[in-house]
LUMBA-642596 format. One record per residue (C-alpha): z, x, y; residue in three letters. Coordinates in steps of 0.05 Angstrom, whole numbers, plus 5000, padded with zeros to 4 digits. Layout:
REM residues N
ZXYALA/...
***
This chain:
REM residues 271
519036918556UNK/524036908500UNK/522537578473UNK/523337908544UNK/529737568549UNK/532337808482UNK/530038578501UNK/533838558568UNK/539838238543UNK/540238798490UNK/539839358540UNK/544839028585UNK/549338828530UNK/549839618501UNK/550339858578UNK/556439408589UNK/560239558524UNK/559540308541UNK/563040198608UNK/568139678580UNK/571039798510UNK/573839088503UNK/566838798503UNK/564239218441UNK/566338738387UNK/562738138421UNK/556838558446UNK/555838798370UNK/555838048349UNK/550737928404UNK/546238448386UNK/546138318309UNK/544337608333UNK/538837918381UNK/536238298317UNK/535537678275UNK/532137298334UNK/527237838346UNK/524437858270UNK/524637088270UNK/519837048330UNK/515337608305UNK/514537218238UNK/513236588270UNK/507436878305UNK/500336608274UNK/497037268263UNK/495137978281UNK/496838178352UNK/492338508405UNK/494838828472UNK/491039188531UNK/495439718558UNK/494039928634UNK/497840318686UNK/497440168762UNK/496040728818UNK/492640608889UNK/485140638886UNK/479540368920UNK/477839608905UNK/470839528937UNK/472739809010UNK/479939769008UNK/485640188982UNK/489739738938UNK/493839808873UNK/489139788814UNK/490139708744UNK/486940248702UNK/485740078628UNK/489040568577UNK/487240298512UNK/486339648477UNK/489839498414UNK/487739018360UNK/489638808295UNK/496739008298UNK/501838658248UNK/506138178286UNK/512138368243UNK/511939098277UNK/514638948347UNK/519938488315UNK/522239038267UNK/522439538322UNK/527239098365UNK/531238888313UNK/532239638288UNK/534539778362UNK/539339208364UNK/541939308298UNK/543440078303UNK/547040008373UNK/550639388339UNK/553839878290UNK/554840388337UNK/559439828377UNK/563239638319UNK/564840358297UNK/567240488373UNK/570939808384UNK/577939948408UNK/576040588435UNK/575440878503UNK/570140848555UNK/563941248537UNK/562441918569UNK/556741788626UNK/552442348587UNK/554242048521UNK/552641298504UNK/548941168571UNK/544341728563UNK/542341548491UNK/541540848519UNK/536941138567UNK/532641548517UNK/532441028462UNK/530540508503UNK/524640858534UNK/522841068464UNK/522840328444UNK/518440108502UNK/513540648484UNK/513340398414UNK/513039718432UNK/506939818466UNK/503640188408UNK/505639548367UNK/502539088412UNK/508738698424UNK/508738088469UNK/506638288538UNK/513337988575UNK/517038608533UNK/514239068588UNK/509738768644UNK/508839088695UNK/507539718644UNK/509140238700UNK/516639928701UNK/517739818624UNK/522140418617UNK/526240158674UNK/528839558634UNK/532940068599UNK/533640558645UNK/536840148703UNK/542339858665UNK/543840568633UNK/544040918692UNK/548540378724UNK/553440478666UNK/553141188678UNK/554241128750UNK/560040668739UNK/563341168688UNK/562741728738UNK/566041348792UNK/572941368752UNK/579141428793UNK/580542108809UNK/573242348813UNK/571442648877UNK/565642458915UNK/560943038915UNK/561643238841UNK/559842488828UNK/553742538870UNK/551743128833UNK/552942908764UNK/549542258779UNK/543542628807UNK/543743078744UNK/544242398703UNK/537742118734UNK/534442728731UNK/535542818655UNK/534042088639UNK/526942168674UNK/525242858645UNK/522942638576UNK/517742108612UNK/514942648651UNK/514143148586UNK/511542588542UNK/506142318598UNK/504343028599UNK/502643078526UNK/500942428519UNK/495142548578UNK/493143158550UNK/493042938480UNK/489542208495UNK/495841918458UNK/495641218489UNK/501040828520UNK/501640718597UNK/503541408606UNK/496941688587UNK/493041728650UNK/487342178622UNK/481841698637UNK/483941648713UNK/480242148750UNK/478441818816UNK/484641508855UNK/488041518927UNK/494441938927UNK/500341738972UNK/500042029041UNK/492842229033UNK/490141839091UNK/486341419046UNK/481641959020UNK/479941938953UNK/481642478902UNK/477442628844UNK/480843098789UNK/478643298720UNK/482242978664UNK/489343288648UNK/489343828701UNK/495143968745UNK/493443518808UNK/492242918760UNK/498843008725UNK/502543208791UNK/500442528828UNK/500642048767UNK/506442388722UNK/510942848754UNK/511742568824UNK/513641878800UNK/517942058747UNK/521142678780UNK/521042518857UNK/519441798872UNK/523741398818UNK/529441878818UNK/530041808894UNK/529841018892UNK/535241058833UNK/539741528874UNK/539640998938UNK/540440408893UNK/545640588835UNK/548541148875UNK/550440578926UNK/554040228875UNK/557240888848UNK/559640978920UNK/562840288930UNK/566040328857UNK/569340988872UNK/571840808941UNK/575140138908UNK/578140588853UNK/581241028901UNK/583440478944UNK/586540138885UNK/590040748867UNK/592840848938UNK/595740148936UNK/598740258870UNK/601940858895UNK/604340548957UNK/607739978914UNK/610740478870UNK/614240848927UNK/
***
């Protein structure tokens, strides 16, 4: 539980500091503390770690179509220090960046938030391979979203600055979401074709029930286009982007309307 809280705190701290520069010094100190805590937690573990990595997709469970956990790989004998060093390295690197950037301007949407999204997703996949504590990424299929959601929210708030028009903001936000998800789709494709592991590797899932298929099972070949479309491309290039546009997009719209109203109020007072 504590390891998961440290991880989420790190993602939120970086996202907040990207939007509000006054928080950067405090966030850097927090990140350095999180790095030390991560190493301490890992060193206190009694021995090598093991982890069973899964991904979830609808399939027949007896006679019913239910979400089913497909086992991807089981890792054993991984040194406990490995996950601690990965999380500490992430926190330390971002802590240094925040110290260097303290006193600066708010980040660009396609700057720090995008880097947070990419580096956070990479961290999550590496933590899986390091057999980190399960609370760091359960459920596996939403593990990257622990970094992607705060990063996308930060990008949305930066795009909703005063003076920004609604249509350009929507277009840039849609582009931002697509760019954050595209590496996951690419990695998932390569991981499936090469059997690299992590929850993005779905090469062993050859019989499942695609959404909208009327409950009919679909049998595919490992690594073929049907498997990749339903289990990798559709989720990361269609489903999750649509969900993010409806949720984070709503926050961006409200933020933009608020900024425009404040600007109009200030102009009225000045007149």
